N, C-alpha and C positions, 0 to 999 in steps of 0.2 A: 503493499500499499504506499503510495507516494506521500511524502510528508508536506503538509499545506504551507504554502508561503503566504505570509500576511504582510501587507504593507501598512506601515505605521507612520504617524505624523512625527514631525520634528520635536513637538513636545513630549510625544511618548518615547522617542529615542532618548531625548534628554533625561527623562524619568528613569529609563533602564540604566543609563550611564552612571546615574547617581544612586542606584540601589545600595542600601546599606548591608554590607556583608556581615552575617550573623547567623542565628539559630535557623532561620527560615529562607536564607538566600545566599547565593555565592555567584561570583563572576570569574571566569577563566579565560585565558587566551587559547587560540586554536592550536598553539605549539605544544601545550601540555598533553601528554600521552593519554589517549583514550582509556587504557587500563587504569591509569591513576584517577581519572575521573569517575570511574565506577565507584570509587571509595565514597566520593561525595554523594552520589546518588544513593548508594546503599545506606549511608549514614543518615540521609534525610528520611528514607523509608522506614528505617528502624527507630527513628525518633518521632518527630511530629509532621513530617512532610516538608516540602520547600520548593524553591524554584532555582535552577542552575542555568545561568547564560553562558554559552560557549562562544567566544568570538569578541569579547570585550577585554582589551589589554590595558595594563597600567604601567606607566613609566616609574621605574623603581626610585628615580632620583626626584622627580617632581610630583609623583603620586597622581598625575594627570591621567584620566582614562580616555581611551579611544575606541571607536567602533571599527574593528578590524576582523571582519567575519570570513566566512568561506566564500570563495568566488563563485561557486555553483553548488547545487545540491549534491552532485557527483563528488565534488571536493570533500564533502563531509562523510562519504560512504564508510571511511575507516572507523569513525566515531559511532555512526548509526548502527553499523553491523554488530559491534561489540556491546553497545548499549541494549539493543533489541534482544541479543542473545541472552543477556542476564535480566533485563527488565523489558519485557514485551509490551508493546503498544496496547493500551486498552485494558491493562490489569493493574491500574493504579498510577500509570505513567503515560504522559502524552508529550509529543514532540512537535515543535512548530518553529519555522524559519521566519525570522523577522527581518524585513527590508525597509529601509527608509531612503527615499530618493532625495538628492540625486545619487547617493552612494548605492551601488549595485550589489555590495557584498551582503551576505546572510549570516545572522546571528542565530544559532540554534538555542531555543529556549526549552528546557525540559522541566515539566511540571511533575512533581513526585508527591503522591498521597502517602499518608502514614499507612504502613502495611500491616496485614494481619499476621504474617509470618516473619521469621527472621530472613533478612536478605543479605547476600554475601557479595563481595567485590570480586573482581577477576583473580585476585590473588587467594581467593577461598577463605578470606577472613570477613568476619562481621565488624561493622563500624557503627557508631552512634554519634549523632551531631550533638555537640554541646557548645553553645555560643557559635564561634566562627571556625570551631575545630572539628575534625572527624577523628573521633577517639576509638581506637581498635579494641576489640574484647579479646584481651590477651589471655586470659585465664579461663578455666572451666567454669570457675564461680561467676566471672563476668557474663559469660555466655548463658549460664543458667538464670541469672538475674534478667537477662534481656528476654529470655524465653518467658519468664513470669510476667515481665511487663507486657508481652504480646499475649498473655493468657494461654500459652501453649503448655505451660505446666503451672502448678500452683502450690504454694507453701502450705496450704491447709491440709494436704495429703501426706506431708512429711511425718514420720514417726517421732514420738517423743519418748525419751528414756525414763519411763515412769511406769508404775504398777497400774494395770487396767482397773483396778478396783477403785482408783481416784475418780472415775467416771462411771463405773457399773454400780457403785454402792454410795453415791453422793446423794444429798439431799435433793439436788436438782434433777438427776436422772429418776430417782425414786418417785418424786412428785409428778414428773413428766409421764413416766410410765403408767401411774395410777389414773392420770387424767386421759391419756391418750390411747395407750394400748394395755390395758389392765390384765389382759390375758397372757402377755408375753413376759419372759424374763429379761431384765435389762442386759445382762451380759450377751445373750443370744442376739437380741435385737440390734444391739450396737454393733455386734460383729456383722450382721447381715447389712448394716448401713455403711459398713467399711470404716467405721470409727475406731475399731480395734483390728489391727493387722499384725499377724506374726506375734501375738501376745503383747502388743504395745499399743497405747492409745495414739490416735493421729493429733495434729494441731487442731482440726476442726472439732474433734471430740472433746479436747480440752477446753477449747473456747466456749463450746455450747453447754457442757454438762459438768466440768469440774467446779467445785466450790470456790476455789482460788486459782484461777489460771495464771495470775501475776507471778505466782510462786514457782510456776514451771516454765513460763515464758516471760521473764522479766523484761520491762520496757517495750513490750510488744503488745500488750492487751490493756493498757490503762487510758483513762480519760482525765485530762486536766482542764479545769474550768476556772477562767480569770475574770475579774471585773476591773476594767480601767476607767477612771473618771476622766475621760477625755474623748474628743472626736478626732485627735490627730491620727495620722496614718499608721503610726506605731505606739504601742503602748511602752511605758517606761516604769522603772522602779517607783519614781516619784508619784505616778499616777495610778499605780496598783492600789486597789482597794481591799485591804485585808489580806488574808492567807488564801492562796488558790485551792480549790476544792479537788480532790482526787476520787475518782469513782472507779471502784475495782468490782470483782465478781464476774459471773458468767455474762455472756453477751446480751442476753435477754434482760437481765437485771440492769445492766449498764445502760441500755437505751432508756428504759423508763425512768431510772434514777436520775440520769443526766437531764433529761427533758424537765423533770420536776425541779431540779436545782436551778437550771437556767431560767425557767419560767419564774421562779420565785425571786431570782435576782433582777429580772427584767421588771418586775412589778414595782421595784423600789427605785427605778430610773425615771428621772423627770426631764423632759426637754422643752425648750421654748417653742411655742407654736403661735399662730396668729390670735388664738383666743387666750394665750397666757401659758404658764407652766402646766404641763399635762403629763400623766404617766406614759411611757412607751408602750405601744401595743404591737404585737406580731402575732400573725395567725398561728394558733397552737398547731394546726396541721403542718405548716411550713417548718416549724422547729423540729417536730416529731420526725418529719420525713427526711430532713437533711442530717439529723444526728443517726437516725437508723441508716442511711445511705453510707455514712462515714463508717460505722461500725462493721457493716456487712461486706463493704467493698474496698476497705483499706488493704494494703500490702502488708501482711503479717510477717513477712520475712525481714522487714525493716525494724530495727530496734528504736522505735520511737512511739510515744504516745499520740492519741488524738487530742488535739488542743482546741478548746472552745473559748473564745474570747469575747467578752461583752463590753462594747465601748458605749458611749452616749448616743451615738447615732447609728450603730449597726451591731451585728452578731456575726462573728466569723468562725467557721467550723473548718479546722485544717486536719486533714487525714493523710498518713504516710503513703507514699507510693504514687506512681504516675497513672494517668488514666489508661486502662488496659487496652490491648489489641488495637482496633481501629477507631476506638472512641476518642473524640476530641471535644473541647468545650463548645464548638459550633454544632456538632451533630448528637450530642448527648441525649437530647430529648427525643430524638427520632430513632436512634440505633439501640440495640440492646446487647450487652455482654457482661456476664458475670465472672469476676476473678475468682471468687470463692463460691462456686456453685453448690457445693455440699452444705456450707453454712447457710446460705440463702435458702435452700430447699428445705432443710430441717427445722429451721427457727420458724418457718411458716407453719409447722405442725404444732407449736406451742399454743396453750390457750391464749386468745386475744393476741394473735401474732402481730408484731410490729410492722411487718411488711404484708399487710392484708392484700394489697393490690400489687403482686409481684410485677416488677418492671415499670410501675407507673408512679413511683415515689416522687422524683423530681418534678414530673408533670404536675402532681397534685400540689406541691410546694409552690410552683409558678402560679397555679390556679388560684391557690389561697391568697398569695400576696396580691394578684390582681383584683380578687373580690374586695379586699381591704383597701383598695385604692393606693397601694404601695408599689414602688418600683420592683421590677423582677429581680430574683437572686443573681448574683454575679459568679460565674464559675471560672475559675482560673488555674492553670497548671503552672506551678512555681517550682522549677528544679524537680525535686523528687517528692513533691507533695501536691495536693489538691486542696484549693481553698474556695469554700462556698460562703459568700457574704450575703446576709440580709440586711438591707439598708432601711432605716426609718426614714424614707424620702417619699413624699407623696407624688402622686402621678401629675398633680397641678403643676403648672409651670411657675417659675419664680415670680413673675409679674402677677399671676392670680393670687399667689400666697401673700404678696406684699399688699395688693388691694384689699384682700380679705382682712389683713391686720388693720388696715386703716379704716375699715368698716366698724372695727370695734375699739380703735385706739386713736387718739388725736394725732399722733406723728410716728415716724419711725426714723431711725439712724441706720447707717451702713452696717454697723456691728450687729444691731438686732436682725436686720434683714438677712445677713449672712447666717445667722443662727437658725431662723426659721426656714430658710431655703437650703440649708446645708451645703454652702459655697463657701470654700475657704479663702478665695482670693478676694482681697478688698477692692482691686481694680476692675475685677470681672463684675463684682456687685455694683460698682460705681457706673459702669457701662449700663447695666440694667436700669438702674434708676434714672439715669440720664435719658434713656429711651423713652421712659414713662413720663418724664417732663417734656420731652419733645412732642409726645402724643397729646399732651394737655390733660393727662390723667392724675399727675401730682405736680406739686410744686414746692420750692423751697420756703421753709417758714421763715417769714421776715425776721431779720436780724442774725440769722445763722450764717456762718462763714464756710468756706470750702474746707476749712480744717475741722469744723465741727457741723457738718451739713445735716440738717434735719428736715424731713420732707413731710408733707401732709396732702390729703386729697385736694385737687385743685378746686378752688372755691367757686368757680363759675363753670363747672363742667358736669354735665349729666352723662357723660360717656360712660359706657360700661364694657369692660373687656369681655368679649364673647369667645367661646372656643373656636378654634380653627376647624371648620367641618371636615376638611381633608384628614387633619390630624386625629380627629375623634375616631376615625375609622381605622387608625394604625394600631397594631399591637403594642403593648408597653415594651419599651426599649427600642422600638424602631421610629421614635419621633424624629 
């Protein structure tokens, strides 16, 4: 199949020349051996995907980039043949020639999707993209960790050097058996579920049925809960409120206990709103689903706890491990993949299972936030962890929040406006206030200066801000 040649504008060409090399993109000269370039393609596929431009060179002395592509599609045959041999077109890889007149040379753009399987370069080694580097998987442990990230193997099936009685005769398993399968014996049933193999309990068995998994899997099964009295990007020792809570025990208990503690802390938080100080409110469904998701889908091979951080304006749930297999922050609501399939399946058998609608947890969280007129959760992959943030930010625009405040209050200052709109930048808020002045909706209070600007509703304006009919039809997050 011939590779498409796409004619691009000078502006698009300039954009390509100025692509920032990093975790998701790379630029290479055509002189670099195709075999070496396969390392970059494999690295992108084994990480989060990316874009490779072949035919953009950079002067080592001046760092100036230039468009120096292939003279014809045939000139690129050596590259295309080895690329397609390892990374076939249409299997998560696409190839396009870019041309910008009057230059007739062709830059080969390779679009790489995050792969479901481990991809190897022409030297038969697997690489992973980290920042602007292609990191080789040099040891068996590195390769196994990559396989786990891909969901090809799971730490939950590993055996734990412990007596099986720790799960066959625990309060958890006895209570579970009496409620769910009263006619069966715990030891036999757990063996049939592959939670006991070769006389040893598995990681999944310990997480689900041991009374104290933390004693057997230290630093892998705990939850830490912090309260920070700040809206800053990061919490500090100075803003930490009290001693962090540690939640231990089996997974089922951890989920419900963590939700209970987080909900109690949130009830004590007050924020400034257009109607004054009010308690923070988050939908219980969203809190439950996101904490459940963290416990069920974290990477238990990583020695770290789940961290739940409660700020004045948001709740962050950080779980160890990258998103598994082909899952990305962009497709996580549509795609399904379970890193810990055994844990997910069996916890659903518990009375009042935390994952009632299997596979729909995050969708339920998004829906609950929308129903409460709050902005949708933010899902980010940050290094070797995934962070989900619930922000106490209304779907209303800053302009609407400011005018609502002025319906109930005589005036407003930049500092107050920033608080109720959750905008950190003083200059950004200044621009919003100035736009409202220009529209005749608000005005400076007489006597206030630019250093202590105070605003009130315009005294001779009956103008009311109406929602944008186009924006009203957009889903939250797509304004």
